[in-house]
C-alpha positions as CSV (number, residue, x, y, z in Angstrom):
1,M,69.7,93.5,147.4
2,S,66.7,96.0,148.3
3,A,65.8,98.7,145.9
4,Q,66.9,101.6,147.9
5,Y,70.1,100.2,148.6
6,W,70.9,99.5,144.9
7,K,69.7,102.9,144.0
8,D,72.1,104.7,146.8
9,R,74.9,102.6,145.3
10,W,73.8,103.7,141.8
11,I,73.8,107.3,142.9
12,A,77.4,107.1,144.8
13,A,79.1,105.7,141.7
14,L,78.2,108.8,140.3
15,V,79.3,110.9,143.0
16,Q,82.3,109.1,143.3
17,S,83.1,110.0,139.9
18,G,82.7,113.5,140.6
19,V,78.8,114.5,139.7
20,E,76.9,116.5,142.4
21,Q,74.8,114.3,144.5
22,S,71.7,116.2,143.4
23,A,72.7,116.0,139.5
24,A,73.1,112.2,140.4
25,E,69.9,111.9,141.9
26,A,68.4,113.6,139.0
27,A,70.2,111.3,136.4
28,Y,68.5,108.5,138.3
29,A,65.4,109.7,138.3
30,M,65.1,110.6,134.5
31,T,67.3,107.3,133.7
32,Y,64.3,105.1,135.4
33,K,61.4,107.2,135.0
34,T,60.0,104.9,132.0
35,E,61.2,101.6,133.2
36,P,62.2,100.2,136.4
37,A,66.1,99.5,137.0
38,D,67.6,95.8,136.3
39,Y,68.3,94.8,140.0
40,S,70.5,91.6,138.9
41,K,73.1,94.0,137.7
42,S,75.9,96.1,139.3
43,P,74.4,99.6,140.2
44,E,78.0,101.1,139.8
45,I,78.2,99.4,135.9
46,Q,74.5,100.4,135.1
47,A,75.0,104.0,136.3
48,F,78.2,104.4,134.1
49,M,76.1,102.6,131.0
50,H,73.0,104.4,131.3
51,S,73.7,108.1,133.1
52,P,73.1,111.0,130.6
53,L,75.5,112.6,132.8
54,V,78.4,110.2,132.1
55,Q,77.5,109.8,128.4
56,N,77.3,113.8,128.1
57,S,80.5,114.2,129.6
58,A,83.1,111.5,128.8
59,P,85.8,112.4,126.6
60,A,85.7,112.3,122.8
61,S,88.2,109.8,122.7
62,T,85.9,107.6,125.1
63,Q,83.4,108.1,122.9
64,Q,84.8,107.3,119.8
65,R,86.4,103.8,121.1
66,A,82.8,102.8,122.3
67,A,81.3,103.5,119.2
68,H,83.5,101.0,117.2
């Protein structure tokens, strides 16, 4: 899978969950500004695991369950 295709899928996963396109693109850039993306893993899963937009917007009950 090409790096551009992987990036497009990563961004699309956030857009489908309600994040604006420009915010999803900015989140991708911020997430991978210091280290490269791991293209061997699903971009959709990586988007939800690593995006600060998703982590900061998750309901408190979801964040509490994840902490345990």
